C-alpha positions as CSV (number, residue, x, y, z in Angstrom):
1,X,17.3,1.7,2.1
2,X,17.0,1.3,5.4
3,X,13.8,2.4,7.4
4,X,13.9,5.1,10.3
5,X,11.3,5.5,13.2
6,X,10.5,9.5,13.5
7,X,10.1,11.0,17.0
8,X,6.5,10.9,16.8
9,X,7.0,7.1,17.9
10,X,4.8,6.2,20.9
11,X,6.8,3.2,22.0
12,X,3.8,1.0,21.6
13,X,6.0,-2.0,21.0
14,X,4.4,-3.4,18.2
15,X,7.4,-2.9,15.8
16,X,10.0,-5.0,17.4
17,X,8.7,-8.3,17.4
18,X,7.6,-8.3,13.7
19,X,11.1,-7.5,12.2
20,X,12.5,-10.6,10.9
21,X,16.1,-9.1,10.8
22,X,16.1,-8.0,14.6
23,X,16.9,-4.6,13.3
24,X,14.7,-2.8,15.7
25,X,15.5,-2.1,19.3
26,X,14.3,0.3,22.2
27,X,16.7,3.3,22.0
28,X,17.2,6.0,24.8
29,X,13.7,7.7,24.0
30,X,12.3,5.6,21.0
31,X,12.6,2.6,18.9
32,X,15.4,2.8,16.3
33,X,16.2,0.8,13.4
34,X,19.8,-0.4,12.7
35,X,20.4,0.4,9.1
36,X,23.0,-2.2,8.9
37,X,20.1,-5.1,9.7
38,X,17.5,-3.4,8.0
39,X,16.2,-4.9,4.6
40,X,12.9,-3.5,4.5
41,X,11.8,-7.3,4.8
42,X,13.2,-7.9,1.3
43,X,13.7,-11.7,1.3
44,X,11.0,-12.3,4.1
45,X,7.8,-10.2,3.1
46,X,6.4,-8.3,0.2
47,X,6.1,-5.2,2.5
48,X,8.0,-4.0,5.7
49,X,6.2,-5.3,8.3
50,X,7.1,-2.7,11.1
51,X,5.4,0.0,8.5
52,X,2.4,-2.2,8.3
53,X,1.5,-2.6,12.0
54,X,2.7,1.0,13.2
55,X,-0.6,2.7,14.4
56,X,1.1,6.2,14.3
57,X,2.6,5.8,10.6
58,X,6.1,7.1,11.9
59,X,8.4,4.7,10.1
60,X,9.6,6.4,6.6
61,X,12.5,5.3,4.2
62,X,15.7,6.9,5.5
63,X,17.0,9.3,3.1
64,X,20.6,8.9,4.6
65,X,20.5,5.0,3.8
66,X,19.3,4.8,0.3
67,X,20.2,1.4,-1.3
68,X,18.7,-0.6,-4.3
69,X,16.6,-3.5,-3.8
70,X,19.4,-5.7,-4.7
71,X,21.5,-4.5,-2.1
72,X,18.8,-5.3,0.3
73,X,18.6,-8.8,-0.8
74,X,22.2,-9.1,-0.6
75,X,21.9,-8.2,3.1
76,X,19.2,-10.6,3.6
77,X,21.2,-13.4,2.1
78,X,23.9,-12.4,4.8
79,X,22.0,-12.0,7.7
80,X,20.3,-15.3,6.9
81,X,23.5,-17.2,7.3
82,X,24.6,-15.5,10.3
83,X,25.1,-18.0,13.2
84,X,25.1,-20.9,10.5
85,X,28.1,-23.1,10.0
């Protein structure tokens, strides 16, 4: 599953720097999470770091991008080899 930032986001800037996959970026209005890069921190941490630091609790599991833990781990492995020869 990828995570999703709701429109209640206050653009406080704390989620972007804690994302180990660089899946979070400022969109046109609020921060957004790229589903192709989000692993819910599987492979890095026990819990999603963006959720842990969000002061307004506006980050949820995206029902449009439901994936198994195994799939998230496979994405983590793929992303962790990006840019390596």
